C-alpha positions as CSV (number, residue, x, y, z in Angstrom):
1,X,33.2,48.0,126.2
2,X,34.6,48.0,129.7
3,X,32.1,47.4,132.5
4,X,33.1,50.7,134.2
5,X,32.4,52.6,130.9
6,X,29.1,50.8,130.5
7,X,28.0,51.8,134.0
8,X,28.6,55.4,133.3
9,X,26.8,55.3,130.0
10,X,23.7,53.6,131.5
11,X,23.5,56.4,134.1
12,X,23.9,59.1,131.5
13,X,21.2,57.7,129.2
14,X,18.9,57.0,132.2
15,X,19.2,60.7,133.2
16,X,18.4,61.8,129.6
17,X,15.3,59.6,129.6
18,X,14.1,61.2,132.9
19,X,15.0,64.8,131.9
20,X,13.1,64.4,128.6
21,X,10.1,63.0,130.4
22,X,10.3,59.8,128.5
23,X,9.9,58.1,131.9
24,X,8.6,59.2,135.3
25,X,8.9,57.6,138.7
26,X,10.5,54.2,138.3
27,X,9.3,53.7,134.7
28,X,11.4,52.3,131.9
29,X,14.7,50.4,131.8
30,X,18.0,50.3,130.0
31,X,20.5,47.6,129.5
32,X,23.9,46.9,127.8
33,X,25.1,43.4,126.8
34,X,28.6,43.3,128.3
35,X,29.6,40.0,126.7
36,X,28.1,36.7,125.6
37,X,26.7,35.9,129.0
38,X,26.4,39.1,131.0
39,X,23.9,42.0,130.9
40,X,24.2,45.3,132.8
41,X,20.7,46.6,133.6
42,X,18.9,49.3,135.5
43,X,17.6,48.2,138.9
44,X,14.0,47.6,139.7
45,X,11.8,50.3,141.3
46,X,14.4,53.0,140.9
47,X,14.0,56.4,139.1
48,X,16.2,56.7,136.1
49,X,17.0,60.2,137.2
50,X,18.4,59.0,140.6
51,X,20.4,55.9,139.7
52,X,23.9,55.3,140.9
53,X,26.6,53.2,139.2
54,X,27.0,50.8,142.1
55,X,23.2,50.3,142.1
56,X,23.0,48.7,138.6
57,X,22.2,45.0,138.3
58,X,24.1,42.3,136.4
59,X,22.4,39.2,135.1
60,X,23.2,36.3,132.8
61,X,21.3,35.8,129.5
62,X,18.6,33.9,131.3
63,X,18.0,36.8,133.8
64,X,19.7,35.1,136.8
65,X,21.3,37.6,139.1
66,X,25.1,37.9,139.1
67,X,25.4,40.6,141.7
68,X,23.4,41.8,144.8
69,X,21.1,44.2,142.8
70,X,17.8,43.1,141.4
71,X,17.2,44.0,137.7
72,X,14.0,45.5,136.4
73,X,11.1,43.0,136.1
74,X,10.9,43.8,132.4
75,X,14.4,42.6,131.6
76,X,12.8,39.7,129.8
77,X,12.1,41.9,126.8
78,X,15.8,42.9,126.6
79,X,17.0,39.3,126.8
80,X,14.5,38.3,124.0
81,X,16.0,41.0,121.8
82,X,19.6,40.0,122.6
83,X,18.8,36.3,121.8
84,X,17.0,37.1,118.6
85,X,19.4,39.8,117.4
86,X,23.1,39.0,117.9
87,X,23.9,42.4,116.3
88,X,22.2,44.2,119.2
89,X,24.1,45.2,122.3
90,X,21.9,47.8,124.0
91,X,18.2,48.3,124.7
92,X,16.1,51.3,125.9
93,X,12.5,50.9,127.1
94,X,10.5,54.0,127.9
95,X,7.1,55.7,127.8
96,X,7.7,58.7,125.6
97,X,4.4,60.7,125.6
98,X,3.8,61.1,121.9
99,X,5.0,57.6,120.9
100,X,3.0,56.1,123.8
101,X,0.0,58.1,122.6
102,X,0.2,56.2,119.3
103,X,0.3,52.9,121.2
104,X,-2.7,53.8,123.3
105,X,-4.6,54.9,120.1
106,X,-3.7,51.5,118.5
107,X,-1.5,53.0,115.8
108,X,1.9,52.1,114.4
109,X,4.3,54.8,113.4
110,X,4.3,53.7,109.8
111,X,3.5,56.7,107.5
112,X,6.6,57.7,105.4
113,X,6.5,61.4,106.2
114,X,10.1,62.1,107.0
115,X,13.2,61.1,104.9
116,X,15.5,61.0,107.9
117,X,13.2,58.5,109.6
118,X,13.1,56.2,106.6
119,X,16.9,56.4,106.4
120,X,17.8,55.6,110.0
121,X,14.8,53.9,111.6
122,X,12.2,52.6,109.2
123,X,8.6,52.1,110.4
124,X,7.8,51.3,114.0
125,X,5.1,48.6,114.2
126,X,2.6,48.1,117.0
127,X,2.7,44.8,118.9
128,X,-0.4,43.3,120.6
129,X,-1.0,44.1,124.2
130,X,0.8,41.9,126.7
131,X,0.9,42.2,130.5
132,X,4.2,43.8,131.5
133,X,6.7,41.4,133.1
134,X,5.0,38.3,131.6
135,X,5.5,36.0,128.7
136,X,2.5,37.7,127.0
137,X,4.7,40.8,126.3
138,X,7.7,39.0,124.9
139,X,5.5,36.6,122.8
140,X,3.8,39.6,121.2
141,X,7.2,41.1,120.3
142,X,8.7,38.0,118.7
143,X,7.4,38.4,115.1
144,X,8.7,42.0,114.9
145,X,12.1,41.9,116.6
146,X,14.1,40.5,113.6
147,X,12.9,43.2,111.1
148,X,12.6,46.3,113.2
149,X,14.9,48.4,115.5
150,X,12.1,49.9,117.5
151,X,8.6,48.8,118.6
152,X,5.5,50.3,120.1
153,X,3.7,48.0,122.6
154,X,0.0,48.5,122.8
155,X,-1.1,50.5,125.8
156,X,2.4,50.3,127.2
157,X,5.2,52.3,125.6
158,X,8.2,51.8,123.3
159,X,11.4,49.9,123.1
160,X,14.4,50.7,120.8
161,X,17.7,48.9,120.4
162,X,21.0,49.2,118.6
163,X,24.6,48.1,118.3
164,X,25.4,50.3,121.3
165,X,23.4,52.4,123.8
166,X,23.8,55.7,122.0
167,X,22.3,54.1,118.9
168,X,19.4,52.6,120.9
169,X,18.8,56.0,122.5
170,X,19.0,57.8,119.2
171,X,16.3,55.4,117.8
172,X,14.1,56.1,120.8
173,X,14.5,59.8,120.4
174,X,13.7,59.6,116.7
175,X,10.6,57.5,117.4
176,X,9.3,60.1,119.8
177,X,10.2,63.1,117.6
178,X,8.4,61.5,114.6
179,X,5.3,60.7,116.7
180,X,5.2,64.3,117.9
181,X,5.4,65.7,114.3
182,X,2.8,63.2,113.1
183,X,0.4,64.3,115.8
184,X,1.0,68.0,115.1
185,X,0.5,67.6,111.4
186,X,-2.8,65.8,111.9
187,X,-3.9,68.6,114.3
188,X,-3.1,71.0,111.4
189,X,-5.4,69.0,109.2
190,X,-3.2,67.0,106.8
191,X,-0.2,64.6,106.7
192,X,1.5,64.2,103.3
193,X,3.4,61.0,102.7
194,X,6.6,61.0,100.6
195,X,6.0,59.7,97.0
196,X,6.9,56.1,96.3
197,X,9.9,57.0,94.0
198,X,11.4,59.0,96.9
199,X,10.9,56.1,99.3
200,X,12.8,53.8,96.8
201,X,15.7,56.2,96.7
202,X,15.9,56.5,100.4
203,X,15.8,52.7,101.0
204,X,18.6,52.3,98.4
205,X,20.6,55.0,100.1
206,X,20.2,53.5,103.6
207,X,21.3,50.1,102.4
208,X,24.4,51.5,100.6
209,X,25.2,53.6,103.7
210,X,24.7,50.7,106.0
211,X,22.0,52.3,108.1
212,X,19.7,49.3,107.6
213,X,20.3,46.2,105.5
214,X,17.9,44.5,103.1
215,X,16.2,42.5,105.9
216,X,14.5,45.7,107.0
217,X,12.5,45.5,103.7
218,X,10.5,42.6,105.1
219,X,8.5,44.9,107.4
220,X,4.9,44.7,108.4
221,X,4.4,48.4,107.6
222,X,3.6,50.0,104.3
223,X,6.8,51.6,103.1
224,X,7.1,49.2,100.2
225,X,3.7,49.8,98.8
226,X,3.6,51.0,95.2
227,X,7.4,50.8,95.0
228,X,9.8,48.6,93.0
229,X,11.6,47.6,96.1
230,X,11.2,43.8,96.9
231,X,11.3,41.9,100.1
232,X,14.2,39.5,100.3
233,X,14.0,36.4,102.5
234,X,16.9,34.0,103.2
235,X,15.9,30.4,102.6
236,X,17.9,28.1,104.8
237,X,19.0,24.7,103.6
238,X,16.9,21.8,104.6
239,X,18.1,18.4,106.0
240,X,18.9,17.2,102.5
241,X,21.1,20.3,101.9
242,X,18.7,21.7,99.2
243,X,18.4,25.4,98.4
244,X,22.0,26.2,99.4
245,X,21.0,29.3,101.3
246,X,19.6,31.0,98.1
247,X,17.6,34.2,98.3
248,X,14.1,34.5,97.0
249,X,12.6,38.0,96.3
250,X,9.0,38.9,96.6
251,X,7.1,42.0,95.9
252,X,5.0,43.2,98.9
253,X,1.8,42.0,97.2
254,X,3.3,38.5,96.5
255,X,4.5,38.2,100.1
256,X,1.0,39.1,101.4
257,X,-0.6,36.6,99.1
258,X,1.9,33.9,100.2
259,X,1.2,34.5,103.8
260,X,-2.6,34.5,103.2
261,X,-2.2,31.0,101.6
262,X,-0.3,29.7,104.5
263,X,-2.9,31.0,106.9
264,X,-5.7,29.3,104.9
265,X,-3.8,26.0,104.8
266,X,-3.5,26.0,108.6
267,X,-7.2,26.8,109.3
């Protein structure tokens, strides 16, 4: 994408975030990875509803300024995602009210209640609390970034990311819409999850359609419970060249047991 087009898109999505009340005041931030070493980002202490194209910041992949504008202090979370996920080229961070309510309540968005959400987003885990603009925040995100396309951050807000900024925005919008429906259904007295056979069909459909690949199966949430879908992990070759990059499949229960054994060995 040309830099001029990227600037227009950041402004457009920033305005959407502000108009939808996903952010207020100078909350939130948006970025686009322009190339291997340049990131276009929203500036610090600026309302997303009042940004200008010439006010946007450009940094390298280590956060060093490449123009006169200062990027958001929370750019570190964007850079972490870009470094861990080469397939990602845009990030949205916001404080959507219903999604953030989940994070304040200490809840992940993990119940399989909507087929569209399983198809296009998957579950949204809750990371541990980390002080914004510090390594605490990025460290709490690291275990989840490889397997999820959106995260809730405890007592903070949400971040969503994608191959382009519209996909990142769509995922943020889906996160908030799902949280709102979940809250309303609980207020009505009941939330019905989809049956396990329906979840299996949806996961198979999303992989065939290319919405999410099989790496999304290895999630911390409970979509795979009581299904025949297995979690696939890529095993990298060791120094002796063994394993040849073979795949090993685990059921959810087998994976949990394996992780428990590892924890006990390290205690």
